[in-house]
Every structure is written in C-alpha cells, then in structure tokens.
C-alpha positions as CSV (number, residue, x, y, z in Angstrom):
1,X,20.4,-10.8,20.5
2,X,20.8,-13.7,17.4
3,X,23.0,-13.0,14.8
4,X,21.8,-12.8,10.5
5,X,21.6,-15.7,9.3
6,X,24.4,-15.1,6.0
7,X,21.4,-14.8,3.6
8,X,24.6,-13.7,0.8
9,X,24.4,-15.2,-2.7
10,X,27.4,-16.9,-2.1
11,X,26.1,-19.0,0.5
12,X,23.0,-20.1,-1.0
13,X,22.6,-21.2,-4.4
14,X,19.4,-21.5,-5.2
15,X,19.6,-21.7,-9.0
16,X,20.9,-25.5,-9.2
17,X,18.3,-26.7,-11.4
18,X,18.6,-30.0,-9.2
19,X,16.9,-28.7,-6.2
20,X,13.5,-29.2,-7.0
21,X,12.6,-29.9,-3.2
22,X,14.2,-25.9,-2.4
23,X,12.5,-25.0,-6.0
24,X,9.0,-26.0,-4.3
25,X,10.6,-24.8,-1.4
26,X,10.4,-21.3,-2.6
27,X,7.5,-21.3,-5.2
28,X,5.1,-22.5,-2.3
29,X,6.5,-19.7,0.8
30,X,6.4,-17.3,-2.7
31,X,2.4,-17.8,-3.3
32,X,2.0,-18.3,0.3
33,X,3.6,-14.3,0.5
34,X,1.4,-13.5,-1.4
35,X,-1.5,-14.7,0.1
36,X,-0.8,-13.6,3.9
37,X,0.1,-10.0,2.2
38,X,-3.1,-9.4,1.2
39,X,-4.5,-10.7,4.3
40,X,-2.7,-8.4,6.1
41,X,-3.5,-5.2,4.3
42,X,-7.2,-6.4,6.0
43,X,-6.0,-6.3,8.4
44,X,-3.9,-3.1,9.2
45,X,-2.9,-2.0,12.4
46,X,-5.6,0.7,14.1
47,X,-8.4,2.7,12.5
48,X,-7.0,2.4,8.9
49,X,-7.9,-1.7,8.8
50,X,-9.6,-2.2,5.1
51,X,-8.5,1.1,4.3
52,X,-7.0,1.1,0.2
53,X,-7.0,-1.9,-1.8
54,X,-3.7,-2.6,-3.3
55,X,-4.3,-0.8,-6.9
56,X,-5.7,2.3,-5.1
57,X,-1.9,2.3,-2.6
58,X,0.3,1.4,-5.8
59,X,-1.7,4.1,-8.6
60,X,-1.8,7.2,-5.2
61,X,2.3,6.0,-4.9
62,X,3.0,6.0,-8.5
63,X,1.6,9.8,-9.1
64,X,3.3,10.8,-5.3
65,X,6.5,10.1,-7.1
66,X,6.4,11.1,-10.4
67,X,3.5,13.5,-10.1
68,X,0.7,14.8,-12.1
69,X,0.3,12.4,-16.0
70,X,-2.5,11.0,-18.4
71,X,-3.7,7.7,-17.7
72,X,-1.5,6.4,-21.1
73,X,1.7,7.6,-19.3
74,X,0.2,6.4,-15.8
75,X,-0.5,3.2,-17.0
76,X,3.0,2.7,-19.4
77,X,4.4,3.4,-15.6
78,X,2.8,0.7,-14.2
79,X,2.6,-2.0,-16.8
80,X,-1.5,-2.3,-17.2
81,X,-3.9,-1.4,-20.2
82,X,-5.5,2.5,-19.7
83,X,-8.8,0.8,-19.6
84,X,-7.3,-0.5,-16.3
85,X,-6.0,2.8,-15.5
86,X,-9.4,4.1,-16.3
87,X,-11.5,1.7,-14.4
88,X,-9.4,1.8,-10.8
89,X,-8.7,5.8,-11.1
90,X,-12.5,6.3,-10.7
91,X,-13.0,5.5,-7.5
92,X,-9.8,7.4,-6.8
93,X,-11.2,10.6,-8.2
94,X,-14.7,10.0,-6.9
95,X,-13.7,9.6,-3.5
96,X,-11.4,13.1,-3.6
97,X,-8.0,11.5,-3.7
98,X,-7.0,12.0,-7.4
99,X,-8.0,14.9,-9.6
100,X,-8.9,15.4,-12.6
101,X,-7.3,18.3,-14.4
102,X,-6.3,20.3,-17.8
103,X,-3.0,19.6,-19.1
104,X,-0.3,22.2,-18.7
105,X,0.9,22.5,-22.2
106,X,-2.1,21.0,-24.1
107,X,-5.5,22.0,-22.6
108,X,-7.4,19.6,-24.4
109,X,-5.4,16.6,-22.9
110,X,-6.8,15.7,-19.7
111,X,-4.3,14.6,-16.6
112,X,-4.0,12.5,-13.4
113,X,-3.2,14.7,-9.7
114,X,-3.0,13.6,-6.3
115,X,-4.9,15.7,-4.3
116,X,-4.3,17.3,-1.4
117,X,-6.4,15.2,0.8
118,X,-5.4,11.7,-1.1
119,X,-1.8,12.9,0.0
120,X,-3.1,12.9,3.5
121,X,-4.8,9.3,3.1
122,X,-1.5,7.7,1.3
123,X,0.6,8.8,4.6
124,X,-2.1,7.2,6.9
125,X,-2.0,4.0,5.3
126,X,1.8,3.9,5.0
127,X,1.8,4.6,8.7
128,X,-0.5,2.3,9.0
129,X,1.6,-0.1,7.3
130,X,4.7,0.6,8.6
131,X,3.4,-0.2,12.4
132,X,2.3,-3.7,10.9
133,X,5.6,-4.7,9.5
134,X,7.7,-3.8,12.3
135,X,5.4,-5.3,14.2
136,X,5.7,-8.4,12.0
137,X,9.6,-8.3,12.0
138,X,9.3,-7.1,15.7
139,X,12.1,-9.8,17.3
140,X,14.6,-9.8,13.7
141,X,17.1,-7.5,13.6
142,X,18.3,-4.3,11.5
143,X,20.4,-6.7,9.8
144,X,17.1,-9.5,8.8
145,X,15.2,-6.5,7.9
146,X,18.1,-4.5,5.2
147,X,18.2,-8.7,3.8
148,X,14.9,-9.0,3.4
149,X,14.6,-5.7,1.9
150,X,17.1,-6.2,-0.3
151,X,16.1,-10.0,-1.3
152,X,12.5,-9.2,-1.7
153,X,13.3,-5.3,-4.5
154,X,15.7,-9.1,-5.8
155,X,12.5,-10.8,-6.7
156,X,10.1,-8.0,-7.4
157,X,12.9,-6.9,-9.9
158,X,13.5,-10.3,-11.2
159,X,10.0,-10.9,-11.9
160,X,9.7,-7.3,-13.5
161,X,12.2,-7.9,-16.2
162,X,10.5,-11.3,-17.0
163,X,7.2,-9.7,-17.8
164,X,9.2,-7.1,-19.3
165,X,10.2,-9.7,-21.2
166,X,7.2,-11.3,-22.2
167,X,5.4,-8.6,-22.8
168,X,8.2,-6.7,-25.2
169,X,9.3,-4.0,-22.7
170,X,5.9,-2.9,-21.3
171,X,6.0,-3.7,-17.9
172,X,7.5,-1.8,-14.5
173,X,8.0,-2.8,-11.1
174,X,4.6,-2.3,-10.3
175,X,2.1,-4.2,-10.7
176,X,-1.7,-4.5,-11.4
177,X,-4.2,-5.7,-9.3
178,X,-5.4,-8.4,-11.9
179,X,-6.6,-11.9,-9.9
180,X,-3.9,-14.9,-9.7
181,X,-3.4,-18.0,-9.5
182,X,-2.1,-18.3,-5.5
C-alpha cells in the first residue's frame, strides 16, 4: 500500500505570495472540485441518483443537528437570508420532509422540524453519498482520507471566517444554494 504524502503544514508553505503558480493551481482545482462535487450529486450511488439538492441536504442536516427552529434562526445559522430559507423550505414541507409546527413557548410563532420521513430520506441520501465517497477514495489510505477531510474542513472554515468578516458576522460554515461563478 502506498504511503500517504506528508501534507502537514510544516512540510508545505502554500501562503507564499510569490508562488502564483501554486495559488493558480489551487484556485483552479477548487473550481473544478466544486463543479465535480455537484456533478457527483447527480450521479450518486444506487437508486438515489438526483435525489436531493444541496440546499435541501444542508437544511435537513441543520434541522437534524439543532432541532426545531424558526425561519430566522435557521437562516442565521446557515448564513443566508430568511427569504432564501422560506423559498428552499417550501418544497421540503410539500414533500413531507419538514413540518411546520407551533413554537412550544409562543403558539403564534412557527417552527420548522424534521419529520420522520425527512429523517429517513436524509439517512438514505447520506448512505448513498458515503458509498460514493468510498468508491471515489477506494485506493486512498485511511490516513489520506483523514488528511483530506482535515484540509477540506480547514478550507471551509477559512471561507466561513472570510464571509463572516465580509457580512458582519452573519455567516456560518454552511453555504447557501445560490449560484456561484465556478
């Protein structure tokens, strides 16, 4: 089995401003990665091809992790505006994946909650995506998978921090489903 390359931050200096070639390659690979990641969603493993778009997946994950919440709280937690959440949640409610219920402390307020059907679909999609990740990285060592996950998490955190600064702190690690330039 091949050994994992040394990807520790001590072994590579990717912050050197003089290295335009490396930064050019990095930005290109990130753009390509974003496109390929979206294409793989369309080609997931098994019968769940084309089953759940990015916005739905991220919203359902957030509701599962944090429990029932109002549109404003969900929007704030995801770093997007309430109108975007409202638009993205509507088909999830219609499909029975999310329920609108009364707030337990203020019956006038509405909260969104993941339904049993939503939990089941989310797990089906996660399972399909885990199988896809296993296929894509089948010739990687466990260490390589861990290093990639650590570095990808670090990149996502850096994007989140930058967006938080630019938006006055209203951004989180979860992206919206708005179009991008990639």
